[in-house]
C-alpha positions as CSV (number, residue, x, y, z in Angstrom):
1,A,-52.6,-32.6,-21.5
2,V,-54.4,-33.7,-24.2
3,P,-57.9,-33.8,-24.3
4,P,-59.6,-37.2,-24.0
5,G,-61.2,-36.8,-27.4
6,L,-58.1,-36.5,-29.2
7,S,-55.9,-39.2,-27.7
8,Q,-58.8,-41.6,-27.7
9,G,-57.9,-43.2,-24.8
10,L,-53.9,-43.6,-25.7
11,P,-51.4,-43.0,-23.0
12,L,-49.8,-40.4,-25.2
13,D,-47.3,-39.0,-22.7
14,D,-46.1,-42.7,-21.8
15,I,-45.7,-43.2,-25.5
16,A,-43.7,-40.2,-26.1
17,A,-41.7,-41.3,-23.0
18,V,-40.4,-44.6,-24.5
19,L,-40.0,-43.3,-27.8
20,A,-37.6,-40.5,-26.2
21,F,-35.7,-43.2,-24.1
22,A,-35.5,-45.4,-27.2
23,F,-34.3,-42.6,-29.4
24,F,-31.4,-41.2,-26.8
25,G,-30.4,-45.0,-25.8
26,F,-29.7,-45.8,-29.4
27,K,-27.8,-42.6,-30.0
28,T,-25.7,-43.4,-27.2
29,L,-25.1,-46.5,-28.0
30,K,-24.4,-45.7,-31.3
31,E,-21.8,-42.7,-30.2
32,A,-20.0,-45.5,-27.8
33,S,-19.5,-47.8,-30.7
34,E,-18.1,-45.0,-33.0
35,I,-15.1,-44.3,-30.5
36,D,-11.7,-44.7,-32.4
37,N,-9.7,-47.0,-29.9
38,S,-6.2,-46.0,-31.3
39,G,-3.7,-48.7,-30.9
40,D,-1.8,-46.9,-28.0
41,G,-4.0,-48.4,-25.3
42,K,-5.3,-45.0,-24.7
43,S,-9.0,-45.0,-24.9
44,G,-11.4,-41.1,-25.1
45,I,-11.9,-41.5,-21.0
46,D,-8.6,-41.9,-20.3
47,E,-7.5,-38.7,-22.6
48,E,-10.6,-36.6,-20.5
49,F,-9.2,-38.0,-17.6
50,A,-6.0,-36.5,-18.2
51,E,-7.4,-33.5,-19.1
52,A,-8.9,-33.0,-15.6
53,E,-5.9,-34.1,-13.6
54,E,-4.0,-31.1,-15.5
55,A,-7.2,-28.8,-14.6
56,V,-7.0,-29.8,-11.1
57,E,-3.3,-29.2,-10.9
58,G,-3.5,-26.1,-12.3
59,S,-6.2,-24.7,-10.0
60,R,-5.5,-22.7,-7.2
61,T,-8.4,-22.9,-5.4
62,I,-8.0,-26.4,-4.5
63,K,-4.4,-25.6,-2.8
64,E,-6.0,-22.6,-1.1
65,V,-8.7,-24.1,0.9
66,T,-9.0,-22.3,4.6
67,A,-11.4,-22.8,6.9
68,W,-13.9,-20.5,6.1
69,G,-13.8,-21.7,2.6
70,K,-14.7,-25.4,3.8
71,V,-17.2,-23.8,6.4
72,I,-18.6,-22.1,3.0
73,S,-18.6,-24.8,1.1
74,T,-20.1,-27.1,3.2
75,F,-23.1,-24.8,3.5
76,G,-23.6,-24.1,-0.1
77,L,-24.0,-28.4,0.0
78,V,-26.0,-28.5,2.4
79,F,-28.2,-25.8,1.3
80,A,-28.3,-27.1,-2.3
81,A,-29.2,-30.2,-1.0
82,E,-31.9,-29.1,1.2
83,F,-33.1,-27.1,-1.7
């Protein structure tokens, strides 16, 4: 916390939050506007989706889920949600 004498009553944490939000918001919008949409009709999102599908198809863990695997996975998700 900043001593009141230094901040002179200004809410510095709120100002810092607004500046950070504005900076990262504008940065994200700038990056989104610079995405190159080539003429083949595929965007960057479509390419990422295709890569993700290939990774899932090549994964053994998706195909070899057992009953114990489901129980452990469910326990892990519930534990993480409660923690």
